[in-house]
C-alpha positions in Angstrom: 12.9 4.9 -11.7 12.0 4.7 -15.4 8.8 3.2 -16.7 9.1 -0.1 -18.7 8.9 1.1 -22.3 7.3 -1.8 -24.0 4.3 -2.5 -26.1 2.1 -3.9 -23.4 1.0 -0.7 -21.6 -1.8 -0.8 -19.0 -4.6 -0.7 -21.5 -7.0 -3.0 -19.5 -6.3 -2.1 -15.9 -9.7 -3.1 -14.6 -9.5 -6.5 -16.3 -5.9 -7.0 -15.0 -7.2 -6.1 -11.6 -9.7 -8.9 -11.5 -12.9 -7.3 -12.8 -13.7 -10.3 -14.9 -16.8 -12.5 -15.2 -14.9 -15.3 -13.6 -14.2 -13.5 -10.3 -15.5 -15.6 -7.4 -18.0 -14.3 -4.9 -16.3 -12.4 -2.1 -16.0 -14.2 1.2 -15.2 -11.0 3.0 -17.6 -8.1 3.7 -15.7 -4.8 3.9 -16.8 -1.9 6.2 -19.0 -0.3 3.6 -21.0 -3.5 3.2 -21.3 -4.0 6.9 -22.5 -0.4 7.4 -25.1 -0.9 4.7 -26.2 -4.2 6.2 -26.8 -2.3 9.5 -29.0 0.2 7.7 -26.4 3.1 8.0 -27.6 3.6 11.5 -24.2 4.9 12.6 -24.5 7.8 10.3 -28.2 8.7 10.7 -28.7 12.5 11.0 -25.0 13.2 10.3 -23.4 15.5 7.8 -20.7 13.3 6.2 -17.4 14.0 4.5 -15.8 11.1 2.7 -12.1 10.5 2.2 -11.9 8.0 -0.6 -10.8 7.1 -4.1 -11.8 4.5 -6.7 -10.9 1.6 -4.3 -13.8 2.7 -2.1 -16.6 0.4 -3.4 -19.1 -2.0 -2.1 -19.2 -5.7 -3.0 -21.3 -4.9 -6.1 -18.7 -2.4 -7.3 -20.7 0.7 -6.5 -18.6 3.6 -5.3 -18.9 4.4 -1.6 -19.6 8.0 -2.3 -22.7 7.1 -4.3 -23.8 4.6 -1.7 -23.6 7.2 1.1 -25.3 9.8 -1.0 -28.3 7.4 -1.2 -28.1 6.2 2.4 -31.3 7.0 4.4 -31.0 9.7 6.9 -27.4 10.6 5.9 -26.3 13.7 4.2 -23.0 13.5 2.2 -21.7 17.1 2.0 -18.0 16.9 0.9 -15.5 14.5 -0.7 -11.8 14.3 0.0 -8.9 12.8 -2.0 -5.5 11.7 -0.9 -2.3 11.3 -3.0 -3.2 10.1 -6.6 -6.4 12.1 -6.3 -10.1 11.3 -5.6 -10.2 9.7 -9.1 -7.0 7.7 -8.4 -5.3 8.6 -11.7 -2.5 11.0 -10.6 1.1 9.8 -10.6 3.0 9.6 -7.3 4.1 13.0 -6.1 1.8 15.0 -8.4 -0.2 17.5 -6.3 -3.9 17.9 -7.1 -6.0 21.0 -6.6 -9.5 21.1 -5.1 -12.2 20.5 -7.6 -16.0 19.7 -7.8 -17.7 16.4 -8.5 -19.5 17.3 -11.8 -22.7 15.3 -11.4 -23.5 16.5 -7.9 -21.6 19.7 -7.3 -20.1 18.3 -4.2 -16.7 19.8 -3.3 -13.6 17.6 -3.6 -11.0 18.7 -1.2 -7.4 17.6 -2.0 -5.3 16.4 0.9 -2.4 16.2 -1.5 -2.7 19.7 -2.8 -0.5 22.6 -3.6 0.7 24.8 -0.7 1.3 22.1 0.3 -2.0 20.9 1.8 -1.6 17.5 3.6 -4.5 17.5 6.0 -8.1 18.9 6.2 -8.2 22.6 7.1 -10.8 23.9 9.6 -12.7 25.5 6.6 -13.0 22.1 4.9 -14.4 20.5 8.1 -16.7 23.3 9.3 -19.9 21.8 7.9 -19.1 18.1 8.7 -20.1 16.0 11.7 -18.1 12.9 10.7 -15.3 12.2 8.3 -15.6 8.7 6.8 -12.5 7.0 5.5 -12.7 4.2 2.8 -9.5 3.5 0.9 -7.9 0.2 0.1 -4.3 0.2 1.3 -1.2 -1.9 0.5 0.2 -2.7 3.9 3.4 -0.8 3.3 4.4 2.1 5.6 5.7 4.3 2.7 2.4 4.2 0.9 0.9 7.5 1.9 -2.7 6.7 2.6 -2.2 5.7 6.2 -0.2 8.9 6.8 -3.1 11.0 5.4 -5.5 9.0 7.5 -3.7 9.9 10.7 -3.2 13.5 9.8 -6.9 13.8 9.0 -7.7 12.3 12.4 -5.5 14.9 14.1 -7.3 17.7 12.1 -10.7 16.3 13.0 -9.8 16.1 16.7 -8.9 19.8 16.6 -12.2 20.7 14.9 -14.4 18.5 17.0 -15.3 16.2 14.0 -15.7 12.5 14.5 -13.8 10.0 12.3 -15.2 6.7 11.0 -13.0 4.1 9.2 -14.8 1.6 6.9 -12.3 -1.2 7.2 -10.6 -3.1 4.4 -8.2 -6.0 4.2 -4.4 -5.7 4.4 -3.5 -7.4 1.1 -0.3 -8.7 2.6 -2.2 -10.4 5.4 -2.4 -9.5 9.1 0.5 -11.6 10.4 3.4 -10.1 8.5 5.6 -7.6 10.3 8.8 -6.9 8.5 11.5 -4.3 7.9 13.2 -1.3 9.4 11.4 1.0 11.9 11.0 4.7 11.7 13.3 7.2 13.3 11.2 10.3 14.3 13.9 12.6 12.7 12.9 11.2 9.3 9.1 11.5 9.7 7.3 12.4 6.4 4.3 11.6 4.4 6.1 8.4 3.2 6.8 7.5 6.8 4.6 9.1 9.4 4.1 6.5 12.1 6.6 4.6 14.3 6.0 1.1 12.8 8.0 -1.4 10.7 8.0 -1.0 6.9 5.4 -3.8 6.8 3.1 -3.7 9.8 0.3 -6.3 9.4 -2.6 -4.0 10.3 -5.8 -3.1 8.5 -6.6 0.6 8.0 -9.0 0.5 11.0 -6.4 -1.1 13.2 -3.8 1.5 12.1 -6.3 4.2 13.1 -6.9 2.6 16.5 -3.2 2.4 17.1 -2.6 6.0 16.0 -5.3 7.1 18.4 -4.4 4.8 21.3 -0.7 5.4 21.2 -1.2 9.2 20.9 0.9 9.4 17.7 -1.2 12.5 17.0 -1.5 15.6 19.3 -5.0 14.8 20.5 -7.2 11.7 20.2 -10.1 12.0 17.9 -13.6 10.6 18.3 -12.9 7.4 16.4 -15.1 4.5 15.3 -14.2 1.6 13.0 -16.8 -0.5 11.1 -15.0 -3.9 11.1 -15.1 -6.3 8.2 -16.8 -9.7 8.4 -15.1 -12.9 7.3 -11.5 -11.6 7.3 -8.8 -13.2 9.4 -5.1 -12.4 9.8 -3.7 -15.3 7.7 -5.6 -14.1 4.6 -3.8 -12.5 1.7 -5.7 -10.6 -1.0 -6.5 -13.6 -3.3 -8.2 -15.4 -0.4 -10.7 -12.6 0.2 -12.6 -13.2 -3.0 -12.7 -9.4 -3.4 -11.9 -7.7 -6.7 -8.9 -5.4 -6.7 -9.1 -1.9 -8.1 -5.8 -0.2 -8.8 -5.0 1.6 -5.6 -2.6 3.9 -7.6 -1.4 3.7 -11.2 1.6 1.5 -10.4 -0.3 -1.0 -8.2 -2.7 -2.6 -10.7 -3.4 -6.0 -9.2 -4.1 -7.7 -5.9 -0.6 -9.2 -6.0 1.1 -5.8 -6.7 1.5 -4.9 -3.0 3.8 -7.9 -2.6 6.1 -6.8 -5.3 5.9 -3.1 -4.3 7.4 -4.1 -0.9 9.9 -6.4 -2.5 11.5 -4.0 -4.9 10.2 -0.5 -4.1 13.2 0.5 -2.0 15.5 -0.7 -4.8 13.6 1.7 -7.0 14.7 4.6 -4.8 18.3 3.8 -5.6 17.8 3.5 -9.3 19.9 1.9 -12.0 17.6 -0.9 -12.9 14.1 -1.3 -14.4 11.4 -2.7 -12.2 8.6 -2.8 -14.8 6.6 0.1 -13.3 4.0 1.3 -15.8 3.2 -2.2 -17.1 1.3 -5.2 -15.8 4.7 -6.4 -14.4 4.9 -3.5 -12.1 7.7 -4.0 -9.5 8.0 -7.7 -10.6 11.2 -7.5 -12.6 14.8 -6.5 -11.9 16.3 -5.8 -15.3 18.7 -3.7 -17.4 20.5 -3.9 -20.7 23.8 -4.8 -18.9 22.5 -7.6 -16.8 22.8 -11.3 -17.7 19.5 -13.0 -16.9 20.7 -16.5 -16.2 23.6 -15.4 -14.0 21.5 -13.0 -12.0 18.7 -15.5 -11.6 21.1 -18.2 -10.5 22.6 -15.9 -7.8 19.1 -14.8 -6.5 17.9 -18.4 -6.3 21.1 -19.4 -4.4 19.8 -17.6 -1.3 16.9 -20.0 -1.2 14.5 -17.4 0.1 11.4 -19.3 1.3 8.4 -19.0 -0.9 10.1 -17.1 -3.7 11.4 -18.2 -7.1 13.3 -16.1 -9.6 13.2 -16.9 -13.3 15.2 -15.3 -16.2 13.6 -12.3 -17.8 14.5 -11.2 -21.4 12.9 -8.6 -23.5 14.3 -7.5 -26.8 13.3 -4.0 -27.9 14.2 -4.9 -31.4 10.9 -6.6 -31.7 9.0 -3.5 -30.7 11.3 -0.6 -31.5 14.2 0.4 -33.8 16.8 1.4 -31.1 18.0 -2.1 -30.4 17.8 -1.8 -26.6 17.3 -4.9 -24.5 16.2 -5.7 -20.9 17.8 -8.7 -19.2 17.3 -9.8 -15.6 15.1 -11.7 -13.3 11.4 -11.9 -12.7 10.1 -12.5 -9.1 7.4 -15.1 -8.4 5.9 -15.7 -5.0 5.0 -19.4 -4.4 4.0 -18.8 -0.8 2.7 -15.2 -0.7 1.5 -15.3 2.9 4.9 -16.2 4.4 7.7 -15.3 1.8 10.0 -12.6 3.0 9.4 -9.3 1.2 11.5 -6.3 2.4 14.8 -8.3 2.3 14.4 -8.9 -1.4 15.5 -5.3 -2.1 18.8 -6.1 -0.3 19.4 -9.5 -1.9 18.8 -8.0 -5.4 21.3 -5.2 -4.7 23.8 -7.8 -3.4 23.2 -10.1 -6.3 23.8 -7.4 -8.9 27.1 -6.5 -7.2 28.2 -10.1 -7.1 27.4 -10.9 -10.7 28.4 -7.7 -12.4 30.7 -5.8 -10.1 28.3 -2.9 -10.2 27.6 -1.1 -6.9 24.3 0.6 -7.6 24.6 2.7 -4.4 28.0 3.9 -5.4 26.9 4.6 -9.0 24.0 6.6 -7.8 26.3 8.7 -5.5 28.5 9.4 -8.5 25.5 10.6 -10.4 24.9 13.1 -7.6 21.9 11.2 -6.2 20.2 12.8 -3.2 19.3 10.2 -0.5 16.6 12.3 1.1 13.7 10.2 -0.3 15.5 6.9 0.2 16.0 7.7 3.9 12.4 8.8 4.3 11.0 5.7 2.7 13.3 3.3 4.6 12.6 5.3 7.8 16.1 6.5 8.7 19.6 6.8 7.3 20.6 3.5 9.1 19.7 1.2 6.1 21.6 3.4 3.7 24.7 3.6 5.9 24.6 -0.2 6.4 24.4 -0.8 2.6 27.2 1.7 1.9 29.4 0.0 4.5 29.1 -3.3 2.7 27.0 -5.2 5.2 25.3 -8.3 3.8 21.6 -8.6 3.1 21.3 -11.3 5.6 23.0 -9.3 8.4 20.9 -6.2 7.7 17.6 -8.2 7.6 18.5 -9.9 10.9 19.0 -6.5 12.5 15.3 -5.7 12.1 14.1 -8.6 14.2 14.1 -6.9 17.7 12.1 -4.0 16.4 9.7 -6.4 14.6 9.1 -8.4 17.7 8.6 -5.3 19.9 6.0 -3.9 17.4 4.1 -7.2 17.4 3.6 -6.9 21.1 2.8 -3.2 21.0 0.1 -3.6 18.4 -1.8 -6.4 20.2 -4.4 -4.1 22.0 -5.5 -2.7 18.7 -6.2 -5.9 16.7 -9.7 -6.5 15.6 -9.5 -9.9 13.8 -8.7 -13.5 14.6 -5.5 -15.2 13.5 -7.4 -17.8 11.5 -10.9 -18.8 10.6 -13.2 -19.7 13.5 -13.9 -23.4 13.5 -17.6 -24.4 12.9 -19.8 -24.9 15.9 -19.8 -28.4 17.3 -22.2 -30.6 15.3 -22.5 -28.2 12.4 -21.0 -28.7 9.0 -18.9 -25.8 7.6 -20.6 -23.8 4.8 -19.3 -24.7 1.4 
C-alpha cells in the first residue's frame, strides 16, 4: 500500500499523539506505575531483561528502561526490541540487527532481526533472571507484538527465565471480539495465536491465555502486574493516558480503530488509506473514485457508530503532476461499539458497486501473491469467500460462532471488571 504523498507529513508525531499541555491527568495506572508504587519489590535482587519500545513509559513519560535502571535492588542487564525496533522507528517488515544503548552500554537484542531471529536465544537469556515486557499494543491479532510476547515466553520457559508483563490497556476496549479466527496452517508472526482478529484482551491477559491454554510448548513462570483503574468498557481516550506512536503508521490513540477497519483492505491494494500521514488508515481514496457516490454507498449500510464523509485532495495545490485523491473518510461516532473488521469488506463491496472495479480481481491480474493477506486474515477462507462474490454482511455473520466461542474460552484469563466499580455505600464518587 502506497503512502499518502501530500504536504502534511508526520512532522509532529508526539503532538499528534497527545503529548500536549492540555492532556488530562491519567485515570489509569499502567503496570510500570503499579510496580513502582509497590517499591519494585517483585524485582528485588533480580537480573532483569526488558522487552520494550518507546511506548513503555510511566505516567510522567519516563521510559521504563530508565525507571528500571534506577529501581532499588534491581539490576537491568539487557534490552530487547520487537518489530519496529527498540526505538520504534523502523518500518513494518524491516529487520533490525542487535545494537548497544549508547549512554549505558546495555546490549539491545533484536527479536525482529536478520537470520531471521524472532525469539530470544539461550545466549541472550543466559544472564537474565526475569524478562519484563512493557509494550503498548493495538488489540489486533496481526500486530506482531503479542506474537513476539508469546515466542519470548516459550524461549524463557526453555531457559528457566521468568516472564513479567507490565500491563497496558487494550485501546479498542476489553469487550470487543471480532473477526475471523486463525487456522493453524497459516500461523505466522502476523497471526500466531488461535484467537479472532480482534480479541479484547490486554497484553497481560494475552500472556495468561497463551500460558494457560498451552499455546506454547511449555508454560513459563509468568507474572502480570495489573493496571489500576482500567475496566473493559474503556477505549483509549477514556484512560487519560497519552499515546505514543506504537509504530510509524499508528500515530494516535484512535489509530488502532482505523488500522483494524482498513488494514486488511490494504493487503489487497488498489486504494490509498492515508498511511504515512496523520490520517493513517482513515481514508479510502484513489484518483478514479467519486467521493460523493462512494460515501453515499458506504453510509447506506447504516453501520452503527460509523459515519463516512467525502474526501477530496487535489495534488495540483501541492504538486505539478495534477493527480487527485477522491474517496471517503471514516469517522467513529461510537468507538466502543462500532463494528471494525467488517468495514474492510463493506469498503471492497462499495467500490465494486459504485465503480465496477473488483480490487481482488485486479490484484490477481497484477500477479498479486495472497500469502500475506491469508496470514493476516488467519486463513484462506476470507479470500475465497470474497473471490466467490459473497456479501460483506454474509461473511461478517459467519464469524459469530467463533467470536462467541472465544468469549467463553478467554473468561478464566480476564483480570479486569466490565465497568467501573460503584462507589461504596454512603461515599460520594471521586470527581
